[in-house]
C-alpha positions as CSV (number, residue, x, y, z in Angstrom):
1,M,201.5,50.3,-14.3
2,K,197.9,49.5,-13.6
3,R,198.3,48.4,-10.0
4,S,200.3,51.4,-9.0
5,V,197.8,53.9,-10.4
6,K,194.6,52.7,-8.7
7,M,193.5,54.3,-5.5
8,C,193.4,51.6,-2.9
9,S,190.6,51.5,-0.3
10,L,191.5,53.3,2.9
11,I,192.9,51.1,5.7
12,I,192.4,52.5,9.1
13,L,194.9,50.9,11.5
14,V,193.0,50.5,14.7
15,S,193.8,47.4,16.8
16,A,197.2,46.8,15.1
17,L,198.5,50.3,16.2
18,G,196.5,50.7,19.4
19,F,194.9,53.8,18.0
20,F,191.4,55.1,18.2
21,P,190.3,58.2,16.2
22,G,190.6,61.4,18.3
23,S,193.1,59.9,20.7
24,T,196.7,61.0,21.3
25,F,199.2,58.7,19.5
26,A,201.1,56.6,21.9
27,G,203.8,55.5,19.5
28,S,204.7,52.0,18.4
29,K,206.3,49.4,20.7
30,V,209.5,49.5,18.6
31,F,209.9,53.3,18.4
32,R,209.5,54.8,21.8
33,V,208.2,58.4,21.9
34,D,209.2,61.0,24.6
35,H,205.9,62.9,24.8
36,D,207.5,65.5,27.2
37,L,210.1,66.2,24.6
38,Y,207.6,66.1,21.7
39,P,204.3,67.6,23.0
40,Y,203.0,68.0,19.4
41,Y,203.5,64.4,18.4
42,P,203.2,63.0,15.7
43,S,204.9,66.3,14.7
44,L,208.4,66.4,16.3
45,I,208.6,70.1,16.5
46,R,209.7,71.7,19.7
47,W,208.7,75.3,20.4
48,N,210.5,77.5,23.0
49,K,207.3,79.3,23.8
50,S,207.5,82.9,25.0
51,N,205.6,86.1,24.4
52,A,207.5,86.4,21.1
53,Q,205.1,86.2,18.3
54,F,205.9,84.9,14.8
55,T,206.5,87.6,12.2
56,S,204.5,87.7,9.0
57,P,206.5,87.6,5.7
58,E,204.9,91.0,4.8
59,V,206.7,92.6,7.7
60,C,210.0,91.0,6.6
61,K,209.4,92.4,3.2
62,G,209.8,95.9,4.5
63,C,213.5,95.5,5.1
64,H,214.2,92.6,2.7
65,P,212.1,93.1,-0.5
66,D,214.5,91.2,-2.7
67,K,214.5,88.1,-0.4
68,Y,210.7,88.4,-0.2
69,E,210.3,88.3,-3.9
70,E,212.6,85.3,-4.2
71,W,210.5,83.5,-1.6
72,E,207.1,84.6,-2.9
73,G,205.6,81.9,-5.0
74,S,208.2,79.4,-3.9
75,V,207.3,75.9,-2.8
76,H,208.0,77.0,0.8
77,S,205.5,79.9,0.5
78,L,202.9,77.6,-1.1
79,A,203.5,74.6,1.2
80,F,200.2,75.0,3.1
81,Q,198.1,76.4,0.3
82,D,199.0,73.7,-2.2
83,P,195.7,72.1,-3.2
84,I,197.2,68.6,-3.6
85,Y,198.5,68.8,0.0
86,Q,195.1,70.1,1.2
87,G,193.3,67.2,-0.5
88,E,195.7,64.7,1.0
89,L,195.5,66.3,4.5
90,N,191.7,66.3,4.4
91,R,191.6,62.6,3.4
92,A,194.1,61.7,6.1
93,V,192.1,63.4,8.9
94,K,188.9,61.6,7.8
95,A,190.7,58.3,7.6
96,V,192.9,58.4,10.8
97,G,191.6,61.3,12.9
98,E,192.5,64.9,13.6
99,D,195.7,64.2,15.5
100,I,197.5,63.1,12.4
101,A,197.1,66.7,11.0
102,R,199.9,67.9,13.4
103,Q,202.5,65.7,11.6
104,C,201.6,67.3,8.2
105,E,201.1,70.9,9.5
106,G,204.3,70.8,11.5
107,C,206.2,71.0,8.2
108,H,203.7,72.7,5.9
109,S,202.8,75.5,8.4
110,P,204.9,75.2,11.6
111,A,203.7,78.4,13.2
112,G,200.1,77.6,12.4
113,M,200.4,74.2,14.1
114,V,202.2,75.2,17.3
115,T,199.9,78.1,18.0
116,A,196.9,76.0,17.2
117,E,195.6,78.6,14.8
118,I,195.0,75.8,12.3
119,K,191.9,74.0,13.5
120,E,191.1,71.8,10.5
121,P,192.1,71.2,6.8
122,G,191.6,74.3,4.7
123,L,192.4,77.9,4.5
124,A,189.4,79.5,6.3
125,G,190.1,82.1,8.9
126,L,193.9,81.9,8.9
127,G,196.2,84.8,9.4
128,S,199.1,85.7,7.2
129,V,201.7,83.7,9.2
130,A,199.8,80.4,9.2
131,A,198.7,80.7,5.6
132,A,202.3,81.6,4.5
133,G,203.5,78.0,5.2
134,V,207.3,77.9,5.5
135,S,207.9,81.6,5.7
136,C,210.9,83.7,6.5
137,D,210.4,83.6,10.3
138,I,210.2,79.8,10.4
139,C,213.6,79.0,9.0
140,H,215.2,82.0,10.7
141,S,213.7,81.1,14.1
142,I,215.2,77.5,14.0
143,S,217.6,77.4,16.9
144,G,218.4,73.7,16.9
145,I,217.6,70.1,15.8
146,T,216.7,67.0,17.8
147,H,217.5,64.3,15.2
148,W,219.1,61.9,17.6
149,E,216.3,62.2,20.1
150,T,213.5,61.2,17.6
151,P,211.8,57.8,17.9
152,S,213.9,56.5,14.9
153,H,217.1,58.4,16.0
154,E,217.1,60.1,12.6
155,P,215.7,63.4,11.3
156,E,212.0,63.0,10.7
157,N,208.7,64.9,10.8
158,G,209.8,68.3,11.7
159,S,212.5,67.5,14.3
160,F,213.7,71.1,14.8
161,V,213.4,73.7,17.6
162,L,211.6,77.0,17.0
163,T,212.8,80.0,19.1
164,P,211.3,83.2,17.5
165,G,212.4,85.3,20.5
166,V,213.5,85.2,24.1
167,E,212.5,87.0,27.3
168,T,215.4,89.0,28.9
169,K,215.6,91.2,31.9
170,D,215.4,94.1,29.5
171,G,212.3,92.8,27.9
172,L,211.3,90.7,24.9
173,V,213.9,90.2,22.1
174,L,213.0,88.8,18.7
175,T,216.0,86.7,17.6
176,K,216.6,85.7,14.0
177,R,219.3,83.2,13.0
178,G,221.2,82.9,9.7
179,P,224.6,82.1,8.2
180,L,226.1,85.6,8.4
181,K,227.9,87.2,11.3
182,P,226.0,90.0,12.8
183,F,226.9,93.5,11.6
184,D,226.2,97.0,12.8
185,N,222.5,97.7,12.9
186,C,221.7,94.2,11.8
187,G,218.0,93.7,12.4
188,M,217.5,97.5,12.4
189,G,216.3,97.4,16.0
190,F,213.4,95.1,15.2
191,H,215.3,91.8,15.9
192,K,218.6,90.6,17.1
193,C,220.9,88.8,14.6
194,V,222.6,85.5,15.6
195,E,225.1,83.6,13.5
196,S,224.0,80.0,13.0
197,P,226.3,77.4,11.5
198,L,223.3,75.1,11.3
199,H,221.9,77.3,8.5
200,L,224.9,76.2,6.3
201,K,224.2,72.5,6.8
202,A,221.9,70.0,5.2
203,E,220.6,69.1,8.7
204,L,218.6,72.3,8.7
205,C,216.5,70.9,5.8
206,A,216.6,67.3,7.0
207,S,213.8,67.6,9.6
208,C,211.1,68.1,7.0
209,H,212.6,66.4,4.1
210,D,212.7,63.0,5.7
211,V,209.0,62.1,6.3
212,Y,208.2,59.0,8.3
213,H,205.0,57.1,9.0
214,Y,203.3,58.7,11.9
215,D,203.4,55.6,14.2
216,A,205.6,52.9,12.5
217,H,208.3,55.5,11.7
218,F,208.9,54.0,8.2
219,P,210.7,56.5,5.9
220,L,208.1,57.4,3.3
221,E,210.3,60.2,2.0
222,S,214.1,60.0,2.4
223,T,215.5,62.9,0.5
224,Y,218.0,63.8,3.2
225,L,219.2,60.2,3.8
226,E,219.6,59.7,0.0
227,W,221.9,62.8,0.0
228,K,223.7,61.7,3.1
229,H,224.6,58.3,1.7
230,G,225.8,59.7,-1.7
231,P,228.8,61.5,-3.2
232,Y,227.4,65.0,-2.8
233,A,227.5,64.7,0.9
234,Q,231.0,63.4,0.8
235,R,232.1,66.5,-1.2
236,D,230.2,68.9,1.1
237,I,227.6,70.0,-1.5
238,V,224.5,70.5,0.6
239,C,220.9,71.1,-0.1
240,Q,221.3,74.9,-0.1
241,D,224.1,74.8,-2.7
242,C,221.6,73.4,-5.3
243,H,218.2,74.6,-4.2
244,M,219.0,78.2,-3.0
245,V,220.8,79.3,-6.2
246,D,219.9,80.2,-9.8
247,F,220.1,77.6,-12.6
248,P,223.6,78.3,-13.9
249,T,225.0,78.2,-10.3
250,F,223.1,74.9,-9.7
251,L,224.8,73.4,-12.8
252,R,228.2,74.4,-11.6
253,A,227.7,73.0,-8.1
254,A,226.3,69.8,-9.4
255,D,228.9,69.2,-12.1
256,E,232.0,70.5,-10.4
257,F,231.1,69.9,-6.8
258,R,232.0,73.6,-6.2
259,K,230.1,75.5,-3.5
260,P,228.5,78.7,-4.6
261,D,229.9,82.1,-3.4
262,R,228.1,83.7,-0.6
263,K,226.6,86.3,-2.9
264,E,225.1,83.6,-5.1
265,Y,222.5,82.3,-2.7
266,R,218.9,83.1,-3.2
267,H,215.6,82.2,-1.4
268,F,214.2,80.3,-4.4
269,F,214.0,76.8,-2.7
270,N,213.5,75.5,-6.3
271,G,213.1,71.8,-7.0
272,A,211.1,69.5,-9.1
273,N,207.6,70.3,-7.7
274,Y,206.5,72.2,-10.8
275,L,202.9,71.2,-10.3
276,V,202.4,73.5,-7.4
277,Y,203.8,76.3,-9.5
278,Y,201.5,75.4,-12.3
279,L,198.5,75.6,-10.1
280,A,199.7,78.7,-8.2
281,E,200.3,80.6,-11.4
282,T,196.7,79.8,-12.5
283,A,195.5,81.1,-9.1
284,A,197.5,84.4,-9.4
285,K,196.1,85.0,-12.8
286,K,192.5,84.3,-11.6
287,A,193.1,86.8,-8.8
288,G,194.3,89.4,-11.3
289,D,197.9,89.6,-9.9
290,E,199.9,89.4,-13.1
291,K,203.2,90.3,-11.3
292,K,202.9,87.4,-8.9
293,A,201.9,85.1,-11.8
294,A,205.0,86.2,-13.7
295,I,207.2,85.5,-10.6
296,I,205.7,82.0,-10.2
297,K,206.0,81.3,-13.9
298,E,209.8,81.9,-13.7
299,K,210.0,79.4,-10.8
300,Y,208.0,76.9,-12.9
301,E,210.4,77.3,-15.8
302,M,213.3,76.9,-13.4
303,A,211.9,73.7,-12.0
304,V,211.4,72.3,-15.5
305,K,214.9,73.2,-16.5
306,R,216.3,71.4,-13.4
307,L,214.4,68.3,-14.3
308,Q,215.6,68.4,-17.8
309,S,219.2,68.7,-16.6
310,A,219.0,66.0,-13.9
311,A,219.3,62.9,-16.0
312,D,220.7,61.4,-19.2
313,L,220.2,58.4,-21.4
314,E,222.5,56.1,-23.2
315,V,221.0,53.8,-25.9
316,S,222.8,50.8,-27.4
317,P,221.8,47.7,-29.4
318,V,222.4,44.2,-28.1
319,Y,223.2,41.5,-30.7
320,R,223.0,37.7,-30.4
321,Q,224.4,35.5,-33.1
322,G,224.7,38.5,-35.4
323,R,221.1,39.6,-35.1
324,L,219.5,42.4,-33.1
325,A,218.0,40.9,-30.0
326,E,217.2,43.9,-27.7
327,V,218.2,47.4,-26.8
328,K,219.8,48.6,-23.6
329,V,218.9,52.0,-22.2
330,R,221.0,53.2,-19.4
331,V,219.2,55.8,-17.3
332,K,221.6,58.0,-15.4
333,N,221.2,60.4,-12.5
334,I,223.8,63.0,-13.5
335,R,223.0,66.1,-11.3
336,A,220.5,65.4,-8.5
337,G,222.2,65.2,-5.1
338,H,219.5,62.7,-4.0
339,N,217.7,59.8,-5.8
340,L,215.7,60.2,-8.9
341,P,212.8,60.6,-8.2
342,T,212.8,61.6,-4.6
343,S,210.2,62.7,-2.1
344,L,206.9,60.8,-2.2
345,T,208.3,58.1,-4.6
346,N,205.2,55.9,-4.5
347,I,203.3,58.8,-6.1
348,R,205.9,60.3,-8.4
349,Q,206.2,58.8,-11.8
350,M,209.4,58.8,-13.9
351,W,209.3,56.3,-16.8
352,L,210.8,55.3,-20.1
353,E,208.8,55.8,-23.3
354,L,210.3,53.9,-26.3
355,T,209.3,54.0,-30.0
356,A,211.1,51.9,-32.6
357,R,210.6,52.6,-36.3
358,D,211.9,50.9,-39.5
359,E,213.5,52.7,-42.5
360,K,210.1,53.8,-43.8
361,G,209.0,55.3,-40.5
362,N,206.7,52.4,-39.6
363,V,206.3,51.8,-35.9
364,I,207.5,48.3,-35.0
365,M,207.6,48.6,-31.2
366,T,206.4,50.9,-28.4
367,S,206.6,50.9,-24.7
368,G,205.5,53.3,-22.0
369,M,202.9,55.2,-24.1
370,L,200.1,56.9,-22.1
371,D,196.6,55.9,-23.1
372,S,193.6,58.3,-23.6
373,R,192.8,58.1,-19.9
374,G,196.4,59.0,-18.8
375,D,197.2,55.4,-17.7
376,L,200.6,53.8,-18.3
377,P,200.6,50.2,-19.7
378,E,201.5,47.2,-17.6
379,N,205.0,46.7,-19.2
380,T,206.2,50.3,-18.6
381,R,209.6,50.6,-17.1
382,I,208.9,53.0,-14.3
383,F,211.3,54.4,-11.6
384,N,209.4,54.9,-8.3
385,S,208.1,52.8,-5.4
386,D,205.2,50.7,-4.5
387,G,203.9,51.0,-0.9
388,M,202.3,48.4,1.3
389,G,200.5,48.5,4.6
390,D,201.2,46.3,7.6
391,N,199.1,43.6,6.0
392,F,201.6,43.5,3.1
393,H,198.9,44.6,0.6
394,F,199.5,47.4,-1.9
395,A,198.8,50.9,-0.5
396,V,199.1,54.4,-1.8
397,D,198.1,56.5,1.2
398,P,201.0,57.7,3.4
399,W,199.1,57.0,6.6
400,V,198.8,53.4,5.6
401,I,202.2,52.7,4.1
402,T,204.6,51.0,6.5
403,A,207.0,49.5,4.0
404,F,207.9,49.4,0.3
405,S,207.3,46.3,-1.7
406,R,209.3,47.8,-4.6
407,H,211.7,50.7,-4.3
408,D,213.3,51.4,-7.7
409,T,214.9,54.9,-7.8
410,I,218.3,56.0,-9.1
411,P,221.0,57.2,-6.6
412,P,223.1,60.3,-7.1
413,R,225.6,59.8,-10.0
414,G,224.2,56.3,-10.3
415,Y,222.3,54.5,-13.1
416,K,219.8,51.8,-13.9
417,D,220.0,49.6,-17.0
418,V,216.8,48.7,-18.9
419,Y,216.7,45.9,-21.5
420,C,213.9,45.8,-24.0
421,G,213.5,42.9,-26.5
422,L,213.5,44.1,-30.1
423,T,213.3,41.8,-33.0
424,A,213.4,43.3,-36.5
425,P,210.7,42.3,-39.0
426,K,211.8,40.4,-42.0
427,G,213.5,42.7,-44.6
428,V,214.2,45.6,-42.1
429,K,217.9,46.5,-42.1
430,K,217.9,49.6,-40.0
431,I,215.9,50.7,-36.9
432,T,215.6,54.1,-35.3
433,L,214.8,54.1,-31.6
434,Q,213.5,57.2,-29.8
435,A,213.8,57.0,-26.0
436,K,212.2,59.5,-23.7
437,L,212.6,59.8,-19.9
438,R,209.3,61.3,-18.8
439,Y,208.2,62.7,-15.5
440,R,204.9,63.7,-13.8
441,Q,204.3,64.3,-10.1
442,A,201.5,61.9,-9.7
443,D,199.3,59.5,-11.6
444,Q,196.4,61.3,-13.2
445,H,193.8,59.4,-11.2
446,V,195.6,59.9,-7.9
447,A,195.8,63.7,-8.5
448,E,192.1,63.7,-9.4
449,A,191.2,61.9,-6.2
450,L,193.2,64.3,-4.1
451,L,191.8,67.4,-5.8
452,K,188.3,66.1,-5.4
453,A,188.9,65.7,-1.7
454,E,189.5,69.4,-1.1
455,P,188.1,70.9,2.1
456,A,185.2,73.3,1.6
457,S,187.4,76.4,2.0
458,V,189.6,75.4,-0.9
459,D,187.2,76.2,-3.8
460,L,189.0,75.1,-7.0
461,K,186.7,77.0,-9.2
462,K,186.9,80.2,-7.2
463,I,190.6,80.1,-6.5
464,Y,191.9,78.4,-9.7
465,G,189.1,78.6,-12.2
466,I,189.1,74.8,-12.4
467,T,185.8,73.0,-13.0
468,K,187.5,69.6,-13.7
469,V,190.9,68.3,-13.0
470,P,193.1,69.1,-16.1
471,A,195.7,66.6,-17.5
472,L,198.7,66.8,-15.3
473,P,201.7,68.4,-17.1
474,I,204.4,66.0,-18.1
475,V,208.1,67.0,-18.5
476,D,210.3,65.2,-21.0
477,M,213.5,65.1,-19.0
478,V,215.6,63.5,-21.8
479,V,214.9,62.7,-25.4
480,K,217.4,60.6,-27.4
481,Q,217.2,59.1,-30.9
482,V,219.6,56.5,-32.1
483,S,219.7,54.5,-35.3
484,F,221.4,51.1,-35.7
485,S,221.7,48.1,-38.0
486,T,219.6,45.0,-37.4
487,T,222.7,42.8,-38.1
488,K,226.2,42.8,-36.9
């Protein structure tokens, strides 16, 4: 849709939000902020600071090589290095000021944010912990959540507590939390093991997978809330049951509402963000690391398979007075425990492409066909959202969006019906309709704008071998072909 694919001009909210670049956010009048509780606002992370340092994933690898290989190349490991994220972060800082970076960094590199190792957008001068994004020590140092205490009284913007270690009378003790009961020699003298029921719950993931506007606290991304208000939550199938398992286990959990066995969990964190895998594999090959490239390629293929299993289509003709009048396409969310699409839905694109042909193969109707520039036509049936700023004008940038003017996604086990007029030309007795449900992670022009906004230390040519932004990969989630008579 033409309006939704254009980059809007940046709107810097000054007088309306009481904000001046470089200042500390005071919070809106509606959503009060406890700055003593949240000293890193607009990130809502709390850090129980001590002499305990965060541990790099390479150190964890020494005792947990299998877990490290599962995590390596995952979206968690790439969260801070992702060039799309870096371009968005750089644009946000230029538009709104440096303080907003804490909100983004709090989930994309929590250790780098709280230690203030990250000074600006980009990768220059960062140690292994900050550059590793959401690493082993981040998730296993989470000791609690503060969802009720947030300005919106919901999980948002990193509302978790980091406690990598504690000071005791006997000295410093690194403390790592997980779902298992401690056993003899757990931690091998390097750290203490603590059983954490939180690590078995969706609330662990909620803090970073509900993303709210930094000041207005409007939910820009509501993946956790979509799950919470749906049937998977009611049947105790949580985030980990689908995203921390291999593909066959995911299918069983999604179809049968059956929790995986303890031994089936993996540190894949796999979802639909195949674009970051696509770019990371290119970077690994450019660096000459074929083993890492192969690991990332497997994760890319897993992400595509998940997308291709998430939805289904039902196509049926609609007759009026004995003549074909239109077709109905039912788009069903059959396996995602949250809405389709989810995450940043004003950027994601999931749409129907329809092609109708007569008996001789002549095309008599199309809809949703990309043009040569990668644009979708105005009449495309697209499932996503349109954002708007506080002036009620269309907006695409997350620091501007304070509401949705259109929010059209498909809930778990739900569906949306699409009707498309189709009148058969004279003499045509049979029509074959091909329906595709297609997905890409962003409009081509939005992706180009973000990748062109990279900070200087993210050199696309040097890291990825990219001299111009390639066409974004598109996944055909479902393809159905149905033939029907033009009369009844």
